[in-house]
C-alpha positions, 0 to 999 in steps of 0.5 A, a space after each residue: 500500500 502506498 503511504 502518500 498520494 500526491 495531489 498536484 494543484 495550480 500555482 506549482 503546489 502539490 498537496 498530499 494525502 498521508 496514510 494514517 491507519 485502516 482506510 483513513 488518510 489526512 490531508 497535508 497542504 503544500 508548505 508553500 501554500 497558505 493552507 486555506 481551503 473551503 469545506 462544502 456541505 452536503 446541501 451546499 452549506 451545512 455539514 452532517 455532523 463532522 462530515 462534509 461533502 467536499 474539501 477544496 484546498 488552495 489551488 485545488 484539486 477539488 476533493 468530493 465524496 465519490 471522487 476518484 484519487 489514484 486507485 481509491 474512491 473518497 468514501 467520506 471527508 471529515 471537517 478536520 481533513 481526514 479522508 476515508 478512502 477505499 480501493 476503487 474495486 471495493 466501492 462496488 460492494 458499498 
């Protein structure tokens, strides 16, 4: 299993998803970025508990539930930048 997924962005930035445990990954912003990001709720503005629909870091990429990242699919995103990723072929069983 890879431990880091690179997320190329605009402005020469590259954010990363770093593996924590199980299916959980944490976003790490490029050291040259301001670390700013938008959280998008499931209805456009509200969160469901601690979960959000998408996280959009400075320069992108826009990361939304159901989106593909490398060989993974984003299953959930928490408001503190923790992502649950599952292998793309495992998504069919969910």
